[in-house]
C-alpha positions as CSV (number, residue, x, y, z in Angstrom):
1,X,95.3,12.0,190.1
2,X,93.4,8.9,189.1
3,X,91.5,11.2,185.7
4,X,94.7,11.5,185.4
5,X,95.8,8.0,184.7
6,X,92.9,6.9,183.3
7,X,93.1,10.1,180.6
8,X,96.4,8.8,180.1
9,X,95.0,5.1,179.6
10,X,92.3,6.2,177.1
11,X,95.0,8.2,175.1
12,X,97.7,5.4,175.0
13,X,95.0,2.9,173.7
14,X,93.6,4.9,171.5
15,X,93.8,3.5,167.7
16,X,93.7,7.0,165.7
17,X,95.7,8.5,168.1
18,X,98.4,5.0,168.1
19,X,97.7,5.7,163.5
20,X,98.4,8.9,163.5
21,X,102.1,8.1,165.3
22,X,102.9,5.4,163.0
23,X,102.3,7.3,160.2
24,X,104.4,10.3,161.4
25,X,107.0,7.7,161.8
26,X,106.8,6.7,158.6
27,X,106.8,9.9,157.0
28,X,109.7,11.0,158.9
29,X,111.6,7.5,158.0
30,X,111.5,8.7,154.6
31,X,112.3,12.3,155.0
32,X,115.0,12.1,157.3
33,X,117.9,12.6,154.4
34,X,116.7,16.1,154.3
35,X,115.1,16.9,157.4
36,X,116.8,14.7,160.0
37,X,114.1,12.7,162.2
38,X,114.0,14.9,165.6
39,X,112.5,18.3,164.8
40,X,110.0,16.7,162.5
41,X,108.8,13.6,164.6
42,X,109.0,16.3,168.4
43,X,106.7,18.8,166.9
44,X,104.0,15.8,165.2
45,X,103.8,14.6,168.6
46,X,102.9,18.0,170.2
47,X,100.4,18.4,166.8
48,X,99.1,15.1,167.8
49,X,98.4,15.9,171.4
50,X,97.2,19.2,170.1
51,X,94.7,18.5,167.2
52,X,92.9,15.1,169.2
53,X,91.1,17.2,172.4
54,X,90.1,19.6,170.0
55,X,88.5,17.9,167.5
56,X,87.3,14.7,169.4
57,X,85.8,14.0,172.3
58,X,89.9,12.9,173.3
59,X,89.1,15.2,176.3
60,X,85.6,13.7,177.8
61,X,87.2,11.7,180.2
62,X,86.0,15.0,182.4
63,X,89.7,16.3,182.2
64,X,90.8,20.1,180.6
65,X,91.9,20.6,177.5
66,X,95.4,21.6,179.1
67,X,95.6,18.4,180.9
68,X,94.4,16.5,177.6
69,X,96.9,18.0,175.8
70,X,99.8,17.5,178.5
71,X,98.7,14.0,179.2
72,X,98.7,13.5,174.9
73,X,102.0,14.3,175.0
74,X,103.2,11.9,177.3
75,X,101.3,9.4,175.4
76,X,102.4,9.9,172.3
77,X,106.3,10.3,173.2
78,X,105.3,6.6,174.7
79,X,103.8,5.0,171.6
80,X,106.6,6.9,169.5
81,X,109.3,5.1,172.0
82,X,107.4,1.7,171.2
83,X,107.5,2.2,167.6
84,X,111.1,3.7,167.2
85,X,112.3,0.2,169.0
86,X,110.7,-1.5,166.9
87,X,112.1,0.7,164.0
88,X,115.4,0.3,165.5
89,X,114.9,-3.6,165.8
90,X,113.8,-4.1,162.2
91,X,117.0,-1.8,161.0
92,X,119.2,-4.0,163.0
93,X,118.0,-7.1,161.4
94,X,118.0,-6.7,158.0
95,X,121.5,-5.4,157.9
């Protein structure tokens, strides 16, 4: 259990992951009129969660790839929720 918490903490503070999720949101906002927001964001969260453990040493905490991907989905969703909250506040203030 402590390995999973350590893995999740590592993923939540990964600057590369945070940057990917930020620019995923930027892209989704720019294309929301033609694509919507839910499907691109959901697919992006899963894509980043699969991509990072396969291409980097993101799963080096001692976890399997499956647990790295599953906790990556959770970490990505949390990061995205923070960015979405900020974007929503920004939109409300600018109106």
